N, C-alpha and C positions, 0 to 999 in steps of 0.2 A: 504494500500500500504506500501511498505518498506520505509526505511529511504531515504530522498531526497539526491541527489548528490550535490556536490559543484562545481560550475563553477566560475573560476576566470577570470575577464576581464583584459586584458593588452592593453596598448597603447604605442605609440612611435612617435618620430619625423621622423624616417626613418624605412625602413623595417628591417635593421640591428638592430636598437634599439628595435623594436618590437620582433624580434627573441630572443634577449638577455633577454628581460623582460619575454618572454614565458619560457625560460629555467631556470629562477630564481624562478619560481613558484614551490612550494612544496605542497604536500598534497591536490591536486586538482584532481577531476574526469574528469573535462573538462577545457580547456582554451579557452576563447573567444578572438580571434585575431581581434582587431578593425583596419582593414586596412584603414578605412576612416580617421584615425588620422595621417597617415604617408604622407610624401611629395612624396614618390616614391612607391606607392602600387605595390607590386610584389608578386604574389601568390606563385610561386615556392620558392622564398626566404623565405617567411613567413612559409611555410610548411616544408622546408628542415630540416631533422634531428630531427623532433619532437619525443618526448618520450611517448606522450599520446594523447588521442582524443582532437580534436579542433572544435570550431565553428568559421567559417569565417564570419565576419560581415563587411559590408561597408555601414554604415548608412548615408543617405543623410541629408543635412541641414534641409530640410522640415520635417524631423522626429527626430530632435534633434541631428543629427550627425554632422560630419565635412566634408563630401565629397562634393566638389563643382563642380565636373565634370558632364557630361551628363548622362542621364539614360542608354544610350547605353553603355557607358564606364563602368558604375557600373554593369550592367548586365553581361558584358563580364568578369569582375573580379569574380563575383559569379559563373558564368558558368565554368570558368577555375578551381575554387576551387572544384567544383563537379568532374570535369574531373580528377583532380590530387589527389582525394581520401580524401578530407576533410570529417570528420565524419558528420558534419552538416554545412549548410549555413543558415544564417538568412535573411529572405525576409520580407519586410514590406507588411502588408496586403493591403496597399493603392498603392503599386507599381504594375505595369502591367507586372509582371513576371510569369504569370500563366503557361507558357510553361515550365519553370524550374521545377515547381511542378509536372506537368504532366510527365516530362521526367523520374522521379524516382518513379512515382506513389505515391508521397508524402513522401517517405522515405528520411531521412537525411535533411528534411526541418524543420526549425523553422520559423513559420509564426507569425510575431510580430505586435503589435499595441501599440502605446504610446500616452497617453492623458496627456499632460503636464499642462493643465489648470484646469481641473475639472473632477470629476467622471461622466462618461456618464450615462444617464438615462437608456439606452438600453444595459447595460453591458452584460447581459446574451445573448441577441440577437446577439450582435457582436461576442461573442465567438462561438456561434452556427454556425454563418455564416462562420467564419474562419475554424471551424472544417469540414464544408461541402466540403472544398477544398481537403480534404484528407491529409493535412500536418501532418507529424508525431508528431510534437510538436506545440501547440498553446500558444504563450506568450502574456499576456495582462499586461501592465504596466500603472498604473493610478496615477495621483496626489492625495495625501491625505492632507486634511486640518484639520482632526480630527481623533480620534481613531475609531469612528464609521464607517468611510469609510472602515476600514479593515474588518468590519463585513460583508459587502457586498461581499468582496472577499472570506471570510471564507465560507459564505453560497453558493457562486458559486462553490467553490471547493468541498463542501460536497454533492451538488446535481448535480454534473456534469454528472453522469451516466457512466463515464469511468474513468479509473485510469492510471496515468503515461503519459498522453499526454498534461498536462497543466503546465504552469509556470505562477503564479499569483503574481504580485509585486505591493506593495503600495509605490510609490516614495515619498521622503521627510521624515522628522523626525518622522511623525506620522505613517509611514509604516514599522518601524523597525521590528515589530513582523512578518510581512509577509516574511521577509528575513531570520530571525533567525529560525522561526518556519515553514519553508517551507513545511515540511511533514504534519503538521497539516492543512495547507492551500491547501493540495492536489497537491503541485507542484512537478514536476519530479526532479527539481534541484533548488538551490538558487544561486544567483549571489553575488560574492564579488569582490572587486577591488578598484580602485582609482577614480571612477566617483562620487566624493563627491556631485556634483551638483544635482544628483538624489537620494542621500541618501545611496549610497553603503557603506558598511563597508569593511575595509581592511581584507584580508584573515586571518591574524594573530588574529585579534579581533574575527572574526567569529569562528575560530577553538580553540584558546586558552582561550579567555575570556568567550565566550558563549557556548563553547563545542558543536559546530554544529554537529559534528560526532556522538555524543551520544544521541541527542535529537530524540524524537519520538512523535507520536500523543498523548501519555499518559503522557508525561513529565509535572510535576507540574510547573505552571507559577506564578512567583512573579514579582513585578516591582516597579518602583518609579513613583508615580503620582504627577505631578506638572505642572506649566505653562511652565517653561523652565528648562529642565533637561539634556541637552546635555553635560554639563561640570561637571556633578555629578560624584563622585567616588563611589557611592553606588553600581552600577552594578559590579565594580571590586571587592569590598569587599564581597558582598554576593555570587557572582559566585565562588570566591576563596574558600569560606567556603563550598559551595556545592561540589566543586571538592575534597577538602580535606577529606570530609566525605563520598564521593562516593554516593551522593544523586541524584536521577533522577529529577532534578529541574533546572530551569534557571530563572534569574532575569534580566528584561529589562527596559530601560528608556521608560516611557509612558507619553509623554507630552500631555496635554489636556487643551482646553480652558474653558470647562464647566463641572460641576458636572454630568449633564445628560449624557454627552458624556462618562464620566468615567464609569458610571453605565451600559450603553448599551454595551460598549466594554467588560467590566469585566465579565458580566453575560454570554455573548455570547462565550467568549474565555475560560471560566471556570477558572477565576483567583482564585488562592489559598490564596494570601495575597499580601499586598503592603505596602511600605513606602509612606508617604504622606507629601508633602511639599507645599510651597507657590504656588497658593492661596487656595489650597483645604483642608488645615487643619481645616478651619472653614466651607467652602462651602459644604463639605461632611458630616459634623457633624450631620445634621438633615436628611440626605438622607439614611443613613445606618440603619440596623435593630436594632442594639443595641450598646450602648456606655458604656464602663466600668466606674466605679465610679470616678477614678482619672481623666480620660479624661473629664468626665462630669463636674467635679469641675473646671478644667482648661478651659473648653469651646472650646477645640480644640483637634483633633486627629492627631497623626503622624504615626499610624500603623493600618492596617486593616487585619483581619484574616477571611477567609471564611470557614465555617464549616456547612455542611448540607444545603448549599445554603443560609445561613444566614451570612450577613456581620456585623462583630463585630469590633468596633473601640476601640483602646487603645491609651495610650500616654506614651512613654518611655523617653521623653525629660527631664521631671522634675527630675526623679531619676538619669539619666545620668549626667545632669548638676550639681546636688548637689554633687554627688560622686566625680566627677573630680575636682570640686572647693574646697571641704573640704580637699582634699589631700594636698593642697598648701596654703590655706588661713584660718585663724581663723575667723569665721564669726560672732560670737556673739558680738553684740554691734556695728557692722560696719554700716555706712551709705551707703546704696547701691542704686545707680541710674541706672534704667533700661531704655535703649533707644529703643523705638518702642512699638507697642501695638498689634502686630499680634500674630499668633499661638505660635511662639517660645517665645515671651515675656510673654505670658500667663503662659506657663510652668515655666519660670524662676521666675516670681513673686510668684507663688504658692510655688515653692521650697524654695525661700528665706524667705518667711513668716514663714516657719516652723523651720528656723535656728537661729532665734534670731536677725535678721538684722532689721534695720530701712529702709524700702523700699520706694523709690519715683519713680514714673513712668513719663517718659518724652516722648511725642509724638508730631509730627508736627501738628496733629489735636487734640486739647484738648478734644473733645468729645470722641475720642477713648481712650485716657488716662483715662478719667472718667469711662468708662465702665470697663476697666481693673482693676482700683483701687477698684471697688466694690467687686472684688473677694476676697480681703484680706484687712487687715488694712493698705494698702499702701496709700501714699499721692500722690498728683499731683504736678509736678514741671514744670518750663519753658523749652522751647526748644531753644538752647541746655542748659544743666545744668550750673548753675552759678559757678564761680570759688570758691573753698573752700567749696562747698556744699556736697561733696561726698568723701568716702574713697575707695569704690569699684564701678567701672563703667562697666556695661555689655552692649555691643552692640548687640541688637537683630534685627537690620535692615539689609537690603542687601547692604547698602552703603559701597563701597570698595570691593565688591565681583567681581570676574572675570566675564566679561572682563573690567569692569569699576574700575580698580585697583587704579586709582588716586584719587578716592573719599574718604572722611572721614566724619563721622557724627559730629565730635567735633573739632574745631580749636585747633592747637597745643598749643597755649598760655593758653587754658582753661584746660589743662591736669594737674591738681594740686593735684590729689588724690594719693593713694598708690598702688592700683591694677586696672588693665584694662583687662577685659576678652572679647575678640571679638569672637563671635560664628561663624564667617566666617572661613571656612577652605581652601578656594581657592581664593586667594593665602594663603599659610601657614602663612606667615607674612604679614599682611595688613599694609597700610599706618598708620592707627590708632595705631597699635602696635609699629611700628618703631618710630613714634613721641612720643608715651608714654614712650618708653624705654629711649629716649633722655631726656625726662623730669624727669627721675628718678623713673618711675613707674615700678612695677613688672607686666609683661604681660603674658597672656595665649591666645592661639588660639583655634579654634573650632574643631581641628582634634580629640583630646581626647574625647570630648563629642560625636562627630559623631560616632566614633568607639564604644563607650560605649552604645549608644542608639541602634546602629545596632546589637550589640550582643544580647541585650534584645529582639529585634524584631525577630531575627533568632531563638532564643530559644522558643519564643511564637509560632512561625509558625511550627517549626519542632519537638519541644520537646527535642531537642539536643543542647547542648552548643557548640558554634563555637570554634574551636581550638584556644588556646591562641596565639596571635601574628599574625595569618593568615590574619585577616581583616585589621589590621593596616599596615602590610607590603604591602598588595595589594593597600590600599589607598595611601600610600606614593609613590609607583611605579607609580600609575596613575597620581598623582599630578606632579611628576617629568616629565612625558611625556607631560603634558600640558605646563610646563615651557619650555621644549626643543622644542616641535613641534609648539607651538603657538608663540614662540619668544617674550614673554612679560617680562618686567623687574619688579621684586618685591623688 
């Protein structure tokens, strides 16, 4: 099938607000007018002066909408929308509005079903039953709790037997791929808008960041695999580089609770490569087909490349960390204290061991520090480090990361060294960095390392170097959006 269309959902407090929101939409093939969200649903007012096709939806509360009136009132609204020429109306499969479907022979009807709690066991059967009504479009939206839930939708789209009559959506953060890659899932269109509760992306993000208009069933897919990735800037960085080099590729956030889930989704969707973050730097280490020597020494991966169906793991963290640090700090002979014992700490310890530093590992759980110290001649220290025991402090823990920006791994009074390097990049300046600066330390944040390791990943995946500055500029813009949109203080 051809490229999926883009449908932008708009809401409003009044019909006038809804119409203004409709007219502000740009670059959409369809606009969904959510009449259930307005206090004064008025079909002529919602349709008047429209410049493009619309779907009129009046979703009842029992299907996740806001309409509190009777079914007779709701049916009258949808019937009037048909009479006044709306290109489509959306009817819930559980509603007793079959006469509206019969009235048009199914044309101009979107028959929808929403499962907000779980993926139904009889998914294919429900879709087949909805198709049997003759509705022009069948829309199935299901809650996703893991990436593998998207695989069922992918298989359903691939084996549907017909093309152009389905819209398949995975709701929630695990279903982003179904929205961005609507064509690959066999959907006639994808939805964008402001319904954040179900995981909608805004239209600008869909079009500008993920380049929805250019994607097809053959677009190469990359992504960020981790437990929580919604506030990462990696999608902004990599997609900016793909755009600059005109590559048919896209990079998505791929949150996943388990390594098995990652593997199932990745193989089904034909993943070409991925960045890997907490907690999968270690959990995927023994699951993939091959691990390069540097990553094997570190005991953690941060990058996966897929070639000939083989998943190969590497680690760009160590090199990126050392390069960015050596530009500002003379390392030989320094006492370096590393906070944490996870995947990032492993890379940092290995990198520091080759630079002439005296390395000490500090972790809340001594047994983890012990395992990490075995990688190199590093020693084990108390948590937190004692005053006067370090020259260089590197924070490899998530303490202080957005949204918990008030946290810090080391009390201010114990910041007695010369240099503090916090690998956290969101926020750009953490509480640890602010307090270290006040204590007279030179500080560094994690953005430089993030960009450096991303550039290495990009080149490994594509064989092409990312344009200088493109990734950093994209990361800085995304971080600025977090600061403005989320209204947190750093």
